[in-house]
Every structure is written in C-alpha cells, then in structure tokens.
C-alpha positions in Angstrom: -6.4 -11.1 -22.5 -8.0 -10.2 -25.8 -6.6 -7.0 -27.4 -8.8 -4.0 -26.8 -9.1 -1.4 -29.5 -9.9 2.3 -28.9 -10.7 4.9 -31.5 -8.9 8.3 -31.0 -10.1 11.2 -33.3 -7.3 13.6 -33.8 -6.8 16.6 -36.1 -3.0 16.6 -35.5 -0.8 13.6 -34.9 3.0 13.0 -35.0 5.1 9.9 -34.7 8.6 10.0 -33.2 10.9 6.9 -33.1 12.6 6.4 -29.7 16.2 7.6 -29.9 17.5 4.7 -27.9 15.1 1.7 -28.2 13.7 2.1 -31.7 16.3 -0.1 -33.4 16.1 -2.8 -30.7 12.3 -2.9 -30.0 10.7 -0.5 -32.6 9.6 1.6 -29.7 7.8 4.8 -30.8 6.1 7.8 -29.4 2.9 9.1 -31.0 1.5 12.5 -30.2 -2.3 13.0 -30.7 -4.3 16.1 -30.0 -7.8 14.8 -29.2 -11.0 16.9 -28.6 -11.8 16.4 -24.9 -15.5 15.7 -25.9 -14.3 12.7 -28.0 -11.8 11.1 -25.6 -12.5 7.3 -25.6 -14.3 5.9 -22.6 -13.0 3.1 -20.3 -9.3 3.4 -20.9 -7.7 1.0 -18.4 -5.3 2.4 -15.7 -3.5 -0.9 -15.1 0.0 0.6 -15.4 -0.8 3.8 -13.5 0.9 3.7 -10.1 -1.9 5.4 -8.1 -5.6 5.6 -8.1 -6.8 9.0 -9.3 -8.1 11.3 -6.6 -9.8 14.3 -8.1 -10.8 15.7 -4.8 -7.5 17.5 -4.4 -7.7 21.3 -4.7 -5.3 21.4 -7.6 -7.7 19.3 -9.7 -10.5 21.7 -9.1 -8.4 24.3 -10.9 -7.8 21.8 -13.7 -11.5 21.3 -14.0 -12.1 25.1 -14.3 -9.5 25.1 -17.1 -11.2 22.1 -18.8 -14.6 23.8 -18.8 -13.2 27.1 -20.1 -13.8 28.1 -23.7 -10.4 29.7 -24.1 -9.1 26.7 -26.1 -5.9 26.5 -24.0 -6.4 23.3 -22.1 -3.8 21.4 -24.2 -1.3 24.3 -23.5 -1.8 24.5 -19.8 -1.7 20.8 -18.9 0.8 18.1 -19.9 -1.9 15.7 -21.0 -2.2 11.9 -20.8 0.5 9.3 -21.4 -0.6 5.9 -22.6 1.3 2.7 -23.2 -0.1 0.5 -26.0 0.7 -2.4 -28.2 0.2 -0.5 -31.5 -1.3 2.6 -33.1 -2.6 2.7 -36.6 -4.2 5.4 -38.7 -7.7 4.5 -40.0 -9.2 7.6 -41.7 -7.7 10.0 -44.2 -10.8 12.2 -44.6 -12.0 14.9 -42.3 -10.8 14.5 -38.7 -8.4 11.5 -38.8 -9.0 8.5 -36.5 -6.4 6.4 -35.0 -6.8 2.8 -33.7 -5.0 2.2 -30.5 -4.7 -1.4 -29.4 -4.0 -2.3 -25.7 -2.8 -5.6 -24.3 -2.7 -6.9 -20.7 -0.9 -4.3 -18.5 -1.4 -1.5 -21.0 -3.3 1.7 -20.4 -2.8 5.1 -18.8 0.7 5.6 -17.4 0.4 9.2 -16.4 -2.4 11.7 -16.4 -5.0 9.5 -14.7 -6.4 12.4 -12.8 -6.9 14.4 -16.0 -8.6 11.5 -17.7 -11.0 11.0 -14.7 -11.9 14.7 -14.8 -12.6 14.6 -18.5 -14.7 11.4 -18.2 -16.7 13.0 -15.3 -17.5 16.2 -17.2 -18.0 14.3 -20.5 -20.8 12.3 -18.8 -22.6 15.6 -18.1 -22.3 16.7 -21.7 -20.6 19.9 -20.7 -17.2 19.8 -22.5 -16.4 22.7 -24.8 -15.9 21.8 -28.5 -12.7 23.8 -28.8 -10.7 22.2 -26.0 -8.1 19.5 -26.7 -6.0 17.2 -24.6 -2.6 15.9 -25.7 -2.2 12.1 -25.7 1.3 10.7 -25.8 1.1 7.0 -26.8 4.1 4.8 -26.3 4.2 1.6 -28.4 6.4 -1.5 -28.2 7.5 -0.7 -24.6 9.1 -3.7 -22.9 7.0 -4.9 -19.8 9.9 -4.5 -17.4 10.2 -0.8 -18.4 6.6 0.2 -17.6 6.9 0.7 -13.8 10.1 2.6 -14.2 8.5 5.0 -16.7 5.5 5.4 -14.5 7.7 6.3 -11.6 9.6 8.9 -13.6 6.4 10.5 -15.1 4.5 10.8 -11.8 6.4 13.6 -10.2 4.0 16.6 -10.2 2.2 14.9 -7.3 4.8 12.5 -6.0 3.8 8.8 -6.3 4.3 6.9 -3.0 7.0 4.2 -3.1 4.2 1.9 -2.0 2.4 2.5 -5.3 5.5 1.9 -7.4 6.3 -1.3 -5.4 2.8 -2.5 -6.2 3.1 -1.7 -9.9 6.4 -3.6 -10.1 4.9 -6.7 -8.4 6.9 -6.6 -5.2 3.7 -7.3 -3.1 2.5 -10.1 -5.3 3.8 -12.8 -3.0 2.0 -11.2 -0.1 -1.2 -10.9 -2.1 -1.1 -14.6 -2.8 -0.7 -15.5 0.8 -3.8 -13.5 1.9 -5.8 -13.8 -1.3 -8.6 -16.0 0.2 -8.8 -14.1 3.5 -12.0 -12.1 4.2 -9.9 -8.9 4.7 -8.1 -9.0 1.3 -10.3 -6.4 -0.2 -9.8 -4.1 2.8 -6.2 -3.6 1.9 -5.1 -0.6 -0.2 -2.1 -1.5 -2.3 -1.5 1.8 -4.0 -2.0 5.5 -3.4 -5.6 6.8 -3.1 -7.0 3.3 -3.1 -9.5 2.8 -0.3 -8.8 0.4 2.5 -8.7 0.0 6.3 -5.0 -0.9 6.0 -2.5 -0.2 3.2 0.5 -2.2 2.1 2.8 -0.1 4.3 0.9 -1.1 7.3 1.2 -4.8 6.4 5.0 -4.4 5.8 5.3 -2.6 9.1 3.6 -5.5 11.0 5.8 -8.0 9.2 8.9 -5.9 10.1 8.1 -6.6 13.8 8.8 -10.3 13.2 11.6 -10.2 10.7 14.3 -12.1 12.6 16.7 -11.9 9.6 16.9 -8.1 10.2 16.1 -8.1 13.9 17.4 -11.3 15.4 15.4 -12.5 18.4 18.5 -13.4 20.3 19.6 -9.7 20.5 17.3 -7.8 22.9 18.8 -4.3 22.2 18.1 -4.5 18.4 14.3 -3.8 18.1 12.2 -3.0 15.0 11.1 0.4 16.4 11.0 1.8 12.9 8.0 -0.4 12.2 6.0 2.1 14.3 8.2 5.1 14.2 8.4 5.5 10.4 6.6 3.3 8.0 8.5 4.6 5.1 11.7 3.2 6.7 10.1 -0.2 7.1 9.1 -0.1 3.4 12.7 0.9 2.5 13.9 -2.1 4.5 11.4 -4.3 2.5 12.7 -2.8 -0.8 16.3 -3.5 0.1 15.7 -7.0 1.3 12.4 -8.4 0.1 13.6 -12.0 0.4 13.8 -11.8 4.2 10.1 -10.7 4.3 9.0 -13.5 2.0 10.5 -16.0 4.5 7.7 -14.9 6.8 5.2 -16.4 4.4 4.2 -19.4 6.7 3.2 -17.1 9.6 1.9 -13.9 7.8 -1.7 -14.6 8.4 -1.0 -15.4 12.1 0.9 -12.2 12.5 -2.1 -10.2 11.3 -4.5 -12.1 13.5 -2.2 -11.7 16.5 -2.3 -7.9 15.9 -6.1 -8.0 16.4 -6.0 -10.5 19.2 -3.8 -8.2 21.3 -5.4 -4.9 20.3 -9.0 -6.2 21.1 -8.2 -8.7 23.8 -6.2 -6.4 26.1 -9.4 -5.0 27.6 -10.5 -8.3 29.1 -7.0 -9.0 30.4 -6.9 -5.7 32.2 -10.4 -5.6 33.5 -10.2 -9.1 34.9 -7.5 -7.9 37.2 -9.8 -5.2 38.5 -8.6 -2.4 36.3 -10.6 0.0 34.2 -9.3 -0.3 30.6 -11.0 2.7 29.3 -9.1 5.0 31.7 -5.7 4.1 30.2 -4.1 6.8 28.2 -3.2 4.5 25.3 -6.7 3.1 24.7 -9.2 4.4 22.1 -13.0 4.0 22.4 -15.8 3.9 19.8 -19.4 3.7 20.9 -20.5 2.3 17.6 -17.7 -0.3 17.9 -14.6 -1.0 15.9 -14.6 -3.9 13.5 -11.2 -5.5 13.7 -9.8 -5.9 10.2 -8.1 -9.3 10.5 -10.2 -11.1 13.1 -13.6 -9.5 12.2 -14.3 -9.1 16.0 -16.4 -6.0 17.0 -15.1 -4.2 20.1 -15.8 -0.9 21.8 -12.2 -0.5 23.1 -8.8 -1.3 21.6 -5.2 -0.5 22.1 -3.7 2.5 20.2 -0.9 1.7 17.8 1.8 3.3 20.0 1.0 0.8 22.7 0.2 -2.1 20.4 3.3 -2.3 18.3 5.9 -2.8 21.1 3.7 -5.5 22.6 3.1 -7.3 19.3 6.8 -7.1 18.4 7.8 -8.7 21.7 6.4 -12.0 20.4 9.1 -12.0 17.7 10.8 -14.1 20.4 8.7 -17.0 19.3 9.9 -16.9 15.6 12.6 -19.3 14.4 14.0 -20.5 11.2 12.9 -23.8 9.8 16.2 -25.6 9.1 14.9 -27.4 6.0 12.9 -24.7 4.3 14.9 -21.7 5.7 11.5 -20.0 6.1 10.3 -18.5 9.4 7.9 -20.4 11.6 6.5 -20.2 15.1 8.4 -22.2 17.7 5.8 -24.7 18.9 3.1 -23.4 16.6 0.7 -20.5 16.8 -1.4 -21.9 19.6 1.7 -21.7 21.8 2.1 -18.1 20.8 -1.5 -17.3 21.7 -1.1 -19.1 25.0 2.0 -17.0 25.8 0.0 -13.9 25.1 -2.6 -15.1 27.6 0.1 -15.7 30.2 2.0 -12.5 29.8 -0.7 -10.1 28.8 -1.3 -8.5 32.2 2.4 -8.1 32.8 3.2 -6.4 29.5 0.1 -4.1 29.9 1.3 -3.0 33.3 4.7 -2.3 31.9 3.0 -0.3 29.1 1.1 1.8 31.7 4.3 2.5 33.6 6.0 3.6 30.4 3.0 5.7 29.6 3.1 7.5 33.0 6.9 8.1 32.7 6.5 9.5 29.2 3.7 12.0 30.0 0.8 9.6 29.1 1.7 10.1 25.4 0.9 7.0 23.3 3.2 8.1 20.5 6.1 8.4 22.9 5.5 4.8 24.0 5.7 3.6 20.4 9.1 5.3 19.9 10.7 4.3 23.2 13.5 1.9 22.4 13.9 1.0 26.1 10.2 0.1 26.3 10.4 -2.2 23.2 13.5 -3.9 24.6 11.9 -4.3 28.1 8.8 -5.9 26.7 10.7 -8.2 24.4 12.9 -9.4 27.4 9.8 -9.9 29.6 8.0 -12.1 27.0 11.2 -14.1 26.5 11.6 -14.6 30.2 8.0 -15.6 30.6 8.4 -18.2 27.8 11.6 -19.6 29.4 9.9 -19.9 32.8 7.1 -21.8 31.2 9.5 -24.1 29.4 11.3 -24.9 32.7 8.0 -25.6 34.4 6.9 -27.9 31.7 10.0 -30.1 31.8 
C-alpha cells in the first residue's frame, strides 16, 4: 500500500513521547485541536473495531453539541484517536498545518462515530467555525499493539468481542475458507456491520461440530451453548481457536447443511401427511426467505431453537483424519445428506414431541439438554442401522 498523506490544520498542537515505548520504538502521542469544518475527508477506519452507527440516541446528542455555537465541543467529547506512521509540521505561518502519513492498517482507532458525524454535517456545510475536535495521533505503534489499544479505548459503548477478534485476525482463516462463496458478503465480521449472519453465528454453527470439545462418542456432552449463548461459543473459540480451524475441510458443508435442514424439513414433514406450517417451531414468510448459504427461496423454515439440536446431531458423522488431524465427514458429505433424508421425519417427530412437552416454546427446545442428547443418539442409531444393512 502507498502511504496516504492527510493535512490537519491546527492552531494548537503538542507532542508527548510515550513513557514506556519511546526509547524502544520512538512511539509518540501528538495532540491536535482541529477546526471541525477542516477535518480531513476519507480517513480510513481499518483499525477501528466496529463500524460506526450514528443512529444511536446518544449520537443525536453529540450532533446537537457539534452544531452548537458555544465553542465547547472539544471540551465535551473525548475526540478522535488515530494511529499513523508519522506526523510532521508543514507551516509556521498563520494556522499551522501538520502532515499525517498513514500506512496499511492505520487510521481511526477510536472516535469513529464522532468522525462520521463531523463528515456528515461537513458535507452539508453547516459546521460552526468556532468548534474544534481533539485528535490524538499515535505514531510508531507496533502492529501487534493496535487491536489491544482499540479494545482498551472503545469502552464508552462496549465493543463486542467479535469485533476485537476480527481486528486481531482471529477470523482470517474462516474468511479464506469461504472467500469465494456467494454468501461471503452477507457475513458481518464486526459490530454494526450489515449482514444476514455475523461471525458469532458462524462460530456457533461450527461449535455444533467441534468434536475436539464435544466428542461424538459421548452422548451426554452436547454443544447446547451454541444455541443457548453465542457469547459462550465465541469464548470457546477464543480459548481454543486451533480446534475450530481443524473443521476447515467441512466448514462450507456445515453451513450448507444448516440450510438444507432448515428449508428441507417442510417437504419431509408434509410428505408424511403432516401440515408443516402448524408446527410451533416453524416460521413463515409470504414473500419467501432466501436461505443465506444455499440461496434457496422458501416460504417456511425451521426456527433456530428447533434447527440447532437437529443440525448438531449430525456431529456423529465427523471424524478426525489420521494423517492431517483435521476433521472430515465419515464417508463424505453425500453420506451425511443421505442420513438426513433417512432420519429427517424421525427427528422432526421427536422435535414436535419435545415442543409439546415444553409448552410449544421453540426457545425451550433449543435449550433442552435432554432433547439434544436424544436427537444425537437417534441419528447415531440410524447410521449404525444403515451400516449393518449395507454389510
């Protein structure tokens, strides 16, 4: 990446060497008070953990302060923190100008919401001349420090762990696996980013098949937390990312199986004479759902509380490749799809029974450890019966 240079006009500026890292890295902090009407356009937000969301009520109050003529904006708000390669003074006359150079991965660390507000109002030409914003520019920051600094600074509106994991590169392996899939751009990797699914959803789905943490030879240890509390699944990923990376060979299949079951359950149920739409754990949309991973359009689909336990039951089909130590399907993905076809009606009937016993509450189904274990055991039994018959 070519260095990008931005001009910051500032009446007042101060340079402070870092008390710990100046001698080792020449790390410095530069404080600039910049007129809001002259804040540079197009500052990158690469190191910012979350995408700005200026629709929050608190930011409407910040906007009112920004547009006020009281001259106190720089006193009321903490300003914008920027990480940069270097900062140099260019002009000695009048209002001094400072050249800030940004390299790859540099940009706004904190204060992205403030910056977005300023840019929005600047485009309208409505910013008061006597309002200033404080920029704190950090130079010579080591790359591995950036995500930790971002996490520490973003505390006024708490940054989700997902956003910080994305910033630190923990999802990079998963992004590479699905990079060429049509649904890649439908995944949100950080807070406030738009997407049909976010990174926590993907990690939750993978948790259902992580046989390193939930061995498929132990029926009473089920990954219920994948549905019950996605933050717990994400914490599991943070503590043991290597076990999730071992799922690499079957990641795309897992996501596809999610849609195959969610959308295909209707036909399985109705072919047996049932009315799928009358089940308490089914959602309907007249304009049709477009399934994220398969692209199929359907009017009915399983709710997550019913879907997750069924999906996780097929963890039975995951095994370790003895050579690579990675996780693969026993017999291949087509065998897994065939097992779903053979066991679908049975596991759906078990789900209806659990639903009736739990007050027709889909959320209660998703949290029932007995239900998860029963489905897992039933899929395993169905597979063993098939194996015996095929001998």
